[in-house]
C-alpha positions as a Python dict, from the first residue, in 0.01 Angstrom:
ca = {
    (1, 'M'): (0, 0, 0),
    (2, 'N'): (-234, 293, -102),
    (3, 'T'): (-268, 391, -454),
    (4, 'D'): (-279, 794, -515),
    (5, 'H'): (-379, 978, -777),
    (6, 'T'): (-202, 1331, -854),
    (7, 'N'): (-356, 1585, -701),
    (8, 'I'): (-626, 1819, -910),
    (9, 'A'): (-658, 2185, -808),
    (10, 'V'): (-1007, 2319, -833),
    (11, 'G'): (-1038, 2695, -772),
    (12, 'K'): (-953, 2724, -401),
    (13, 'Y'): (-975, 2360, -352),
    (14, 'L'): (-732, 2062, -378),
    (15, 'V'): (-883, 1758, -482),
    (16, 'S'): (-666, 1395, -383),
    (17, 'P'): (-824, 1083, -409),
    (18, 'L'): (-703, 747, -303),
    (19, 'A'): (-770, 394, -352),
    (20, 'K'): (-673, 180, -60),
    (21, 'P'): (-677, -256, -168),
    (22, 'Q'): (-910, -401, 89),
    (23, 'G'): (-819, -796, -26),
    (24, 'A'): (-930, -1003, -299),
    (25, 'G'): (-860, -772, -562),
    (26, 'L'): (-1116, -509, -441),
    (27, 'Y'): (-1067, -143, -358),
    (28, 'A'): (-1205, 146, -118),
    (29, 'A'): (-1217, 508, -223),
    (30, 'S'): (-1156, 845, -32),
    (31, 'V'): (-1075, 1172, -132),
    (32, 'S'): (-946, 1442, 40),
    (33, 'I'): (-1084, 1781, -89),
    (34, 'R'): (-882, 2094, 96),
    (35, 'S'): (-936, 2447, 143),
    (36, 'G'): (-717, 2759, 253),
    (37, 'R'): (-327, 2743, 375),
    (38, 'G'): (-119, 2757, 655),
    (39, 'S'): (-343, 2787, 1020),
    (40, 'A'): (-677, 2833, 850),
    (41, 'T'): (-651, 2506, 586),
    (42, 'H'): (-941, 2338, 646),
    (43, 'D'): (-915, 1964, 500),
    (44, 'R'): (-1276, 1788, 430),
    (45, 'V'): (-1217, 1395, 362),
    (46, 'L'): (-1464, 1163, 176),
    (47, 'R'): (-1534, 807, 248),
    (48, 'F'): (-1714, 621, 70),
    (49, 'S'): (-1865, 240, 138),
    (50, 'G'): (-1862, 66, -194),
    (51, 'L'): (-1611, -147, -298),
    (52, 'F'): (-1407, -151, -685),
    (53, 'D'): (-1283, -406, -891),
    (54, 'S'): (-1007, -192, -995),
    (55, 'A'): (-811, 142, -800),
    (56, 'A'): (-855, 312, -1125),
    (57, 'A'): (-1232, 250, -1091),
    (58, 'A'): (-1211, 398, -700),
    (59, 'L'): (-1031, 681, -789),
    (60, 'H'): (-1221, 760, -1054),
    (61, 'Y'): (-1529, 731, -817),
    (62, 'A'): (-1366, 933, -546),
    (63, 'T'): (-1268, 1245, -801),
    (64, 'E'): (-1602, 1212, -950),
    (65, 'H'): (-1771, 1287, -594),
    (66, 'A'): (-1517, 1574, -504),
    (67, 'L'): (-1572, 1747, -811),
    (68, 'G'): (-1968, 1740, -735),
    (69, 'W'): (-1918, 1830, -422),
    (70, 'I'): (-1703, 2158, -511),
    (71, 'H'): (-1977, 2230, -831),
    (72, 'E'): (-2238, 2235, -570),
    (73, 'R'): (-2034, 2475, -383),
    (74, 'S'): (-1960, 2715, -652),
    (75, 'A'): (-2268, 2711, -784),
    (76, 'P'): (-2461, 3066, -766),
    (77, 'A'): (-2730, 3046, -531),
    (78, 'C'): (-3075, 3020, -675),
    (79, 'A'): (-3336, 3303, -585),
}
């Protein structure tokens, strides 16, 4: 069973973190970062290689990395 976290809307993006049990009480983290609408929807999925001791830790890690990814793309370009 996968553990979903509440989706988070950040500007034009929808962040959906996921924790997947890997056995022995460990969890893998991934996150979907969606933008656009209808046939112009783009969904970037990031899967992380580390394992976490809890679903909450995996969800937190995935969410923080997604927010960092969004922030990098939203920052004004340096001259």
